[in-house]
N, C-alpha and C positions, 0 to 999 in steps of 0.2 A: 504493500500500500504506500509506504513512504517513497519507494522508488517511483511510483506513479505520480505522487505529489511533485517530486523533483522534475519529472519530465514535462509536467503540465504548466506552461507559462501563464495560463489564465488565472491560476489560483493565487490568492494572497493570504497572509496570516489569518485573516478573519474567516475565510473559507475553511482553512485547515482546522482552526479552533472549533468552528461550528460542527464540522464533520466528526471530530474527536468527541465532542459532547454527545452527539447523537449515537456514536458508537458505544459510549458508556451506558446510555439508556438501553441500547440493544443488548448489551452484555448483562445488565442487571435483570432484564426481562427474559434472560436465558435464550437469546437469539431466536425469537419467533419470526415468522414470515413477515408480519407487520406489527407495529406497536404504536401506542398513543403517546403524544408528546404534549408538554405544557410550555407555552411560549415564554412565560416569565422565568421558569426554571432553566430552560435551555439557554436563554439569554444570560442568566446569571452564571451558569457553568462556563459558557464560551466567552464571557466578558464582553458581550455586545451590549452597548447602551442605547442603541437606536432601533426602533421598530422597523423603520425603512431599510436599514442595513441588514437586519435579521431576515426580513422577507426577501430582500434582493439576493442575499447569499443562498437562502434556501432554494429559490427558483433557479439560481445559477447551478447549484449542485444537482438539481433535478435535470436541468437541460443538458448538463455535461455527463449525465449517466453515472453519477456517484451514488445517488439515492433516487427513490421514487417518492415524491411528496404528494400526499393526498389530503388537501385542505378540507376542513369541516366548516359548514355554514351554520352549524348548531351552536349557539352561545354556551351551552352547558356540556358540550362534548368536544374533546380535544381533537386536533388533526392527527393524521397517521403518517408514518414514514416506513418505507421499505428499503432496507440496506441492500444494495446490489453487490453480488459476489464477483470478485475479479478472478480470472483464471490464473493458475500457477504454471510456471514453466516445468518441463520434465525433470530438470535438476532439483527443483524445489520439492516435487512429488517424491523423488527417490530419497532425498534427505529426510522427508517427513516419515516415510515408511521405515527407514533405518533407525529412527529415534525410538527409544524404548518408551513404553506406556508410563512408567514411573517418572521418567524425565519430563514427559509432556504434561503430566498432571500437576506437578509441584509449581511451575511458573504460573499456571492458570489460577491456582488457589491464591497465590500471592497477589496476582493482579486483581482478583475479585475483592480481596481484603482491602487493597489500596483504594479501589473505587468506592467500596462501601464506607470507608473511613472519610473519603473526600466528600461524600454526599450523605451527611448525617441528617436523619429525619428530624425536623423541628415542628412539633405539633403543640397546640395550646394545652395548658394544664387543665383548664376547665372552661365552662361556658362563660363565666364572668370575665375571663381574660379576653375572650372574643368580643363580648359586648362592650367592654372598655375600649377596645381597639376601634370598633365601629363608631362609638360615640366621639372619640377623639378625631375621627375622620369626618365628623359632621353627619353621620347617618343615624337612623333610628335604632332603638333596641329591637324592634320587630325584624328589621332587615338583618341584624346580627344573629337573631335566633334562627332565621331562615337559613343563613349560611352555616351555622353550627349544626343544626339538625340535618341538613342535607349531607354534609360531608361525614358526620358521625354515622349516618345510616349506611354509607357506602364504604366505611372503614378508612376514611381519609385517603382515598385513592382517586387518581384522575383516569377517567375512562374505565374505571373498575379494575385497573391493572397496575398503573404506575403509582407508587407511594409518593405523597406530597413531601417535597423537600423543605419548603419554606411556606408555612401557612399564611404569613403576612402578605407575600406576593400573590398567593392564590386569592386572598380576601380582597386585595386591591383590584385584581382582575374582575372579581365578582362585582365590585362597586362600579367599575367602568361599564360592565355589561348592563347592570341594573339602571345606570344613568342613561344609557342609550335607549333602553326599553321605556323609561319615563318620558324621554323626549318624543319617541314615536307615539306614545299614548296621548301626550299633550297636543301634538299636531292633529291627531285623529279627533280629539275632543273639540278642538277649535273648528275643524271642518263641520262637525255635527252641529255646533252652535250657530254656524252661518246658514244652515239649512232652515227654511221655513216650512212648517208642517200645516199651518192653518191657512184656510182660504180667506183672504181679506176682502172686505167690501169697501171700496174706496168712495162709495157714494154716501156713506155715513159721515155725519159731521164729527170733527175732532172733539 
């Protein structure tokens, strides 16, 4: 893989960092065919601070056949990614076959421990901690309860599979989506208010 990175002049450090973050998620999920991702957590891992940069690099990796990006249009369901497998050379295959099973297992265990240590799960201690966070952000207690009850019911996982790394980031993403929903509902309400449902008789005196 790193040899592929060296040969590809289109890649910059941000592309490589994003790919490695996705690879960590794939590893922790035990290499499924597809897996769910959370934008805030992937951005945090890859040290990307801009949404525009994040999406641009994701689309680039997809276009250049490093990954298959499957965006989600559901605000409560994460997008999916499929990691594409690169072919190995005959020499690499021979070396792999000659390596003993014991030698192959030990490095993988060490890598998994390093990944798990680098992505420690940070969950709220209790409901009050969540409510305090929402209140500080200018949101109601009810919205905080909705967030807490929702993620408690699904085991604090994204898409039912990926454990939440930082619940503060997930909560802020929840607030952004809730704010967007409120704006849509407000626009819809304004349109309803402009509609007249009564037949007026303009012949009647004011």
